[in-house]
C-alpha positions in Angstrom: -34.6 -96.4 -133.8 -31.8 -97.2 -131.3 -29.5 -94.7 -129.6 -26.0 -95.6 -128.4 -24.6 -93.6 -125.6 -20.8 -93.1 -125.4 -19.3 -91.9 -122.1 -15.7 -90.5 -122.4 -13.4 -89.5 -119.5 -14.2 -89.0 -115.9 -16.9 -86.3 -116.4 -18.6 -88.3 -119.1 -18.6 -91.5 -117.0 -19.7 -89.9 -113.7 -22.6 -88.1 -115.5 -23.4 -91.3 -117.3 -23.8 -93.2 -114.1 -26.3 -90.7 -112.8 -28.2 -90.6 -116.1 -28.6 -94.4 -116.4 -29.7 -94.7 -112.8 -32.4 -92.1 -113.5 -33.4 -93.8 -116.8 -33.8 -97.1 -114.9 -36.0 -95.4 -112.3 -38.1 -93.7 -115.0 -38.6 -97.0 -116.9 -39.0 -99.3 -113.9 -35.9 -101.3 -114.6 -34.3 -102.8 -111.5 -30.6 -102.8 -110.6 -30.2 -106.3 -111.9 -31.7 -105.4 -115.3 -35.1 -107.1 -114.6 -38.3 -105.1 -115.1 -40.6 -104.1 -112.3 -44.3 -104.8 -112.3 -45.0 -101.1 -112.8 -43.2 -101.1 -116.2 -45.2 -100.4 -119.4 -44.9 -103.4 -121.8 -44.6 -101.2 -124.9 -42.2 -98.7 -123.4 -40.2 -97.4 -126.5 -37.1 -96.9 -124.3 -36.8 -100.7 -123.9 -35.6 -100.9 -127.5 -34.1 -97.5 -128.1 -31.8 -97.1 -125.0 -31.7 -100.7 -123.7 -31.5 -104.2 -125.2 -32.3 -107.7 -123.8 -29.5 -110.2 -123.2 -29.8 -113.9 -123.5 -31.1 -114.2 -119.9 -33.9 -111.7 -120.5 -32.2 -108.9 -118.6 -32.1 -105.3 -119.9 -28.6 -103.9 -120.7 -27.8 -100.3 -121.5 -26.8 -99.5 -125.1 -23.7 -97.7 -123.8 -20.0 -97.7 -124.1 -17.6 -96.3 -121.4 -14.0 -95.3 -122.1 -11.3 -93.8 -120.0 -7.5 -94.1 -119.8 -7.3 -94.3 -116.0 -9.2 -97.3 -114.6 -10.7 -95.8 -111.4 -14.0 -94.5 -113.0 -14.5 -97.6 -115.0 -13.9 -99.7 -111.9 -16.7 -97.6 -110.2 -19.1 -98.6 -113.0 -18.1 -102.3 -112.7 -18.7 -102.4 -109.0 -21.5 -99.8 -108.7 -25.1 -100.3 -107.8 -26.1 -100.7 -111.4 -23.2 -102.9 -112.5 -25.5 -105.5 -114.0 -26.9 -102.9 -116.4 -23.6 -102.6 -118.3 -21.9 -105.2 -120.4 -18.2 -105.5 -119.3 -17.0 -105.8 -122.9 -18.1 -102.1 -123.5 -16.2 -100.8 -120.4 -12.7 -99.8 -121.6 -9.9 -98.6 -119.4 -6.1 -98.3 -119.7 -3.4 -97.9 -117.1 -2.3 -94.3 -117.6 -4.3 -91.1 -117.6 -4.1 -88.2 -120.1 -2.7 -85.8 -117.5 -5.3 -83.1 -118.5 -3.5 -82.9 -121.8 -5.5 -82.8 -125.1 -2.4 -84.1 -127.0 -2.2 -87.2 -124.9 -5.9 -87.9 -125.3 -5.8 -87.2 -129.1 -2.5 -88.8 -130.0 -0.4 -90.6 -127.4 -3.0 -92.5 -125.4 -5.7 -92.0 -128.0 -3.9 -94.0 -130.7 -3.4 -96.8 -128.2 -7.1 -97.1 -127.2 -9.2 -95.9 -130.1 -9.4 -99.2 -131.9 -10.9 -101.0 -128.8 -13.6 -98.4 -128.3 -14.5 -98.3 -132.0 -14.7 -102.1 -132.1 -17.1 -102.0 -129.2 -19.3 -99.4 -130.9 -19.3 -101.5 -134.1 -20.6 -104.4 -132.1 -23.3 -102.3 -130.4 -24.3 -100.9 -133.8 -24.5 -104.4 -135.4 -27.0 -105.4 -132.7 -29.3 -102.5 -133.7 -32.2 -102.9 -136.1 -32.2 -99.2 -137.1 -29.5 -97.1 -135.4 -30.4 -93.4 -135.0 -27.0 -92.3 -133.9 -24.7 -91.6 -130.9 -24.9 -89.4 -127.9 -21.4 -88.6 -126.7 -20.9 -87.4 -123.1 -17.6 -85.8 -122.3 -15.8 -82.7 -120.9 -14.3 -80.1 -123.2 -11.7 -79.2 -120.5 -10.3 -82.6 -119.6 -7.5 -84.3 -121.5 -9.4 -87.5 -122.3 -12.8 -85.7 -122.7 -11.3 -83.3 -125.2 -8.6 -85.3 -127.0 -10.0 -88.8 -127.1 -13.5 -87.5 -128.0 -12.0 -85.6 -130.9 -10.3 -88.7 -132.4 -13.4 -90.7 -131.7 -15.7 -88.2 -133.5 -13.4 -88.5 -136.5 -13.7 -92.3 -136.5 -17.5 -92.1 -136.1 -17.8 -89.8 -139.1 -15.6 -92.2 -141.1 -17.5 -95.3 -140.2 -21.0 -94.1 -139.4 -21.2 -90.9 -141.6 -24.9 -91.0 -142.1 -25.8 -91.4 -138.4 -26.5 -88.5 -136.1 -23.8 -87.5 -133.5 -24.9 -85.4 -130.6 -22.6 -84.1 -127.9 -23.3 -83.5 -124.2 -20.3 -81.5 -123.2 -19.1 -80.0 -119.9 -17.9 -76.5 -120.6 -15.0 -75.1 -118.6 -16.1 -72.3 -116.3 -14.1 -69.3 -115.1 -14.4 -70.0 -111.4 -14.6 -73.8 -111.3 -11.6 -75.4 -113.0 -10.0 -78.8 -112.6 -6.9 -77.8 -114.6 -5.1 -74.6 -115.6 -5.0 -75.7 -119.3 -8.7 -76.2 -119.7 -9.0 -73.3 -122.2 -6.4 -74.9 -124.4 -8.2 -78.3 -124.3 -11.6 -76.7 -124.9 -10.5 -74.7 -127.9 -8.6 -77.6 -129.4 -11.6 -80.0 -128.8 -14.1 -77.5 -130.3 -12.0 -77.2 -133.4 -11.6 -81.0 -133.5 -15.3 -81.8 -133.2 -16.9 -78.8 -135.0 -17.2 -80.6 -138.4 -18.2 -83.9 -136.9 -20.9 -83.2 -134.3 -24.3 -82.1 -135.5 -25.7 -80.8 -132.2 -23.9 -80.0 -128.9 -25.6 -79.3 -125.6 -23.2 -77.5 -123.3 -23.3 -77.6 -119.5 -21.1 -74.9 -117.7 -19.9 -76.2 -114.3 -20.1 -72.6 -113.0 -23.7 -72.1 -114.1 -24.8 -75.4 -112.6 -22.8 -74.6 -109.4 -24.8 -71.3 -109.1 -28.1 -73.2 -109.6 -27.1 -75.6 -106.8 -26.2 -72.7 -104.5 -28.9 -70.2 -105.3 -31.9 -72.4 -106.1 -31.2 -75.7 -104.3 -29.7 -74.3 -101.2 -26.6 -76.4 -101.3 -23.9 -74.5 -99.3 -20.9 -76.1 -101.0 -21.9 -78.1 -104.0 -19.4 -80.6 -105.3 -19.3 -82.6 -108.5 -21.7 -85.3 -107.3 -24.4 -82.6 -106.8 -23.6 -80.9 -110.1 -23.7 -84.3 -111.9 -27.2 -85.0 -110.5 -28.5 -81.7 -111.8 -27.0 -82.4 -115.2 -28.6 -85.9 -115.2 -32.0 -84.4 -114.3 -31.8 -82.0 -117.2 -30.6 -84.7 -119.6 -33.6 -86.8 -118.6 -35.8 -84.0 -120.0 -33.7 -83.6 -123.1 -33.9 -87.3 -123.9 -37.5 -87.7 -122.8 -38.8 -87.2 -126.4 -36.5 -90.1 -127.4 -37.6 -92.4 -124.6 -41.3 -91.7 -124.2 -44.2 -91.4 -126.5 -45.5 -87.9 -126.6 -47.4 -85.2 -128.6 -44.7 -85.4 -131.2 -42.5 -88.4 -131.9 -38.9 -87.3 -132.0 -35.5 -88.7 -132.9 -31.9 -87.5 -132.8 -32.2 -86.1 -136.3 -34.9 -83.8 -135.1 -32.5 -82.0 -132.8 -30.4 -81.1 -135.9 -33.3 -80.3 -138.1 -35.2 -78.1 -135.7 -32.4 -76.5 -133.8 -29.4 -76.0 -136.2 -30.2 -73.7 -139.1 -26.4 -73.3 -139.7 -24.1 -76.3 -139.4 -21.5 -74.3 -137.4 -24.0 -72.7 -135.0 -24.9 -76.1 -133.4 -24.8 -75.1 -129.7 -28.4 -74.8 -128.4 -28.7 -73.1 -125.0 -30.3 -75.4 -122.5 -32.8 -74.1 -119.8 -34.7 -76.0 -117.2 -37.5 -75.2 -114.7 -38.4 -75.5 -112.0 -35.4 -75.7 -109.7 -36.8 -76.1 -106.2 -34.9 -77.2 -103.1 -36.0 -80.5 -101.4 -35.0 -78.9 -98.1 -37.5 -76.1 -98.2 -40.1 -77.1 -100.8 -41.9 -80.5 -100.5 -43.1 -80.1 -104.1 -41.5 -78.0 -106.7 -44.8 -77.2 -108.4 -45.1 -74.1 -110.6 -47.7 -72.9 -113.1 -47.0 -73.6 -116.7 -46.7 -69.9 -117.3 -44.1 -69.4 -114.6 -42.1 -72.4 -115.7 -42.0 -71.3 -119.3 -41.0 -67.8 -118.4 -38.2 -69.2 -116.2 -36.8 -71.0 -119.2 -35.9 -67.6 -120.7 -34.2 -66.4 -117.6 -30.4 -66.3 -117.0 -30.6 -68.1 -113.7 -32.1 -71.2 -115.2 -29.6 -71.5 -118.1 -27.0 -74.3 -118.2 -24.4 -71.9 -119.5 -23.5 -68.5 -118.1 -25.1 -66.1 -120.6 -28.2 -63.9 -120.8 -30.8 -65.3 -123.2 -32.5 -61.9 -123.5 -29.4 -60.3 -124.9 -29.5 -62.4 -128.1 -32.0 -63.3 -130.8 -33.5 -66.7 -131.3 -33.0 -68.8 -134.4 -35.0 -71.8 -133.1 -36.6 -73.0 -129.9 -38.0 -76.4 -128.7 -39.9 -76.8 -125.4 -40.3 -80.2 -123.7 -43.1 -80.4 -121.1 -43.5 -83.3 -118.7 -46.1 -84.1 -116.1 -49.4 -82.5 -115.4 -49.3 -79.7 -118.0 -52.5 -79.2 -119.9 -52.1 -78.8 -123.6 -54.4 -75.8 -123.5 -52.2 -74.1 -120.9 -49.1 -74.9 -123.0 -50.6 -73.5 -126.2 -51.7 -70.3 -124.4 -48.3 -69.6 -122.8 -46.5 -70.3 -126.1 -48.6 -67.7 -127.8 -47.7 -65.3 -125.0 -44.0 -66.0 -125.4 -44.3 -65.2 -129.2 -45.8 -61.8 -128.3 -43.2 -61.0 -125.7 -41.1 -58.1 -127.1 -38.1 -59.1 -124.8 -37.9 -62.6 -126.5 -36.8 -61.7 -130.0 -36.7 -64.0 -133.0 -35.0 -63.2 -136.3 -37.4 -61.8 -138.9 -36.0 -64.1 -141.5 -37.1 -67.2 -139.6 -40.6 -68.3 -138.6 -41.4 -67.3 -135.0 -42.2 -70.9 -134.3 -41.6 -72.8 -131.1 -41.6 -76.6 -131.3 -43.5 -78.3 -128.4 -43.3 -81.8 -127.1 -45.3 -83.0 -124.1 -45.8 -86.2 -122.1 -48.0 -86.8 -119.2 -45.4 -88.7 -117.1 -44.1 -86.5 -114.3 -40.3 -86.3 -113.8 -38.6 -88.8 -111.5 -36.0 -87.6 -109.0 -32.7 -89.4 -108.2 -32.2 -90.8 -104.7 -30.6 -88.3 -102.4 -31.3 -85.5 -104.9 -31.4 -82.0 -103.6 -34.2 -81.1 -106.0 -37.8 -81.2 -104.8 -40.1 -83.8 -106.3 -41.7 -82.2 -109.4 -45.2 -82.6 -110.7 -44.4 -80.8 -113.9 -41.3 -79.6 -115.6 -40.1 -77.9 -118.8 -36.8 -77.9 -120.7 -36.1 -75.4 -123.4 -33.5 -75.9 -126.1 -32.9 -72.7 -127.9 -30.4 -71.7 -130.7 -29.7 -68.1 -129.9 -27.0 -65.5 -130.5 -26.7 -65.1 -126.8 -24.2 -68.0 -126.9 -21.7 -65.8 -128.8 -20.2 -64.2 -125.6 -19.6 -67.6 -124.2 -17.1 -68.3 -127.0 -15.6 -64.9 -126.8 -14.9 -65.4 -123.1 -13.3 -68.8 -123.8 -11.1 -67.3 -126.5 -9.9 -64.5 -124.2 -9.0 -67.1 -121.5 -7.1 -69.0 -124.2 -5.3 -65.9 -125.4 -4.1 -64.9 -121.9 -2.0 -68.0 -121.7 -1.2 -68.5 -125.4 0.2 -64.9 -125.7 2.9 -66.1 -123.3 3.1 -69.6 -124.9 2.5 -70.9 -121.4 2.4 -74.7 -121.0 2.7 -75.2 -124.8 5.7 -77.4 -124.3 3.6 -80.2 -122.8 1.5 -80.3 -125.9 4.4 -80.2 -128.3 6.1 -83.1 -126.4 3.1 -85.3 -127.2 2.9 -84.3 -130.9 0.5 -81.3 -131.1 2.3 -78.5 -132.9 1.9 -74.8 -132.5 0.2 -74.6 -136.0 -2.7 -76.7 -134.5 -3.1 -74.1 -131.8 -3.2 -71.4 -134.3 -5.7 -73.2 -136.5 -7.9 -74.0 -133.5 -7.9 -70.3 -132.3 -8.6 -69.1 -135.9 -11.6 -71.5 -136.0 -12.9 -70.1 -132.7 -12.6 -66.6 -134.0 -14.5 -67.7 -137.1 -17.2 -69.2 -134.9 -17.6 -65.8 -133.2 -17.9 -64.1 -136.6 -20.5 -66.7 -137.6 -22.7 -65.5 -134.7 -22.0 -61.9 -135.7 -22.9 -62.5 -139.3 -26.2 -64.2 -138.5 -27.0 -61.3 -136.1 -26.5 -58.8 -139.0 -28.6 -60.8 -141.5 -31.7 -59.1 -142.7 
């Protein structure tokens, strides 16, 4: 039941480097791909996320693609360079210039065949491929445009395999490019029918967590990426470890996506404790669980209590007793502030594993004994899309910067279609909210 990870653009690659370092630490894999004495022989991750090469070293089932070579060079020369096969590290000589059109058409057409060929080769080496996890940014040119064309190809060639996105969502205050709203709307439109489940990480929300909970005065992308990797470790834990329930990529779709268009679960994590002030970030199971329904622990800027829940999955790691978990889940079900729709069972899926979380080196997070990650499909996500559409409209009403997209082959009709699709997505949330 193998999983192939695909890292697109600067954001996808930098987060990928942090994720794979953390996975290696959690599964006792050394920087050269050898296995430490503390590794468990029957660790399921050895086959699902890694494979053995001819010399007996473990290699990541991963492909990295970017148009500009700097980030790829960082992977090739980094601490874990032996973990990645060079034939799956793809780079060109020009960047996308933060332009969806260049990522989707101009540069995308030049580079897509090499990336797809690499994924075919990785897939052929699998016994029973589950699917793909695609890491990218919705706001970047490569992360938006190239991911869109790649998702089209994955659907065409691997239609029956799951495709799960881990996408960096453009925030209001933290922005790498003025045209991020354009890229994000076009990318959402381009991937909506191809991805089955998308986990969003808002740079602004993670920035606030770094500032308010971890005590980082001026967090940068390295600190933000470490937090994202730590949360991704919990999201993928059910795929990499044996637990109370055996999970796979299809379970994300089955348990969290009651409507194919409403495929954006809200991600919450707890506890967030600063390594500077708290030697151990230990919290009770009750406090951790309640924190996962709080705005300040969400990976996207929204208020979970202002929406209704369609589905919820909780992943517990470490020293959490099953009896305590069962008790707090029952309490959550009775909490009048946490509302589920009447037409859906008020059921919360629970996965637990006794292995405590591992922290990245130089992490600002305190060492954790227990942690919990909540994945919730809720109508509280609707305002997130409304806010993005308004940012899009502010520029599009003046047709600002449109000429750069037209010059690369994206016509105004595609902007209109993408915006209309986003409005429809907002209405989808409204319709499910009004359902009886």
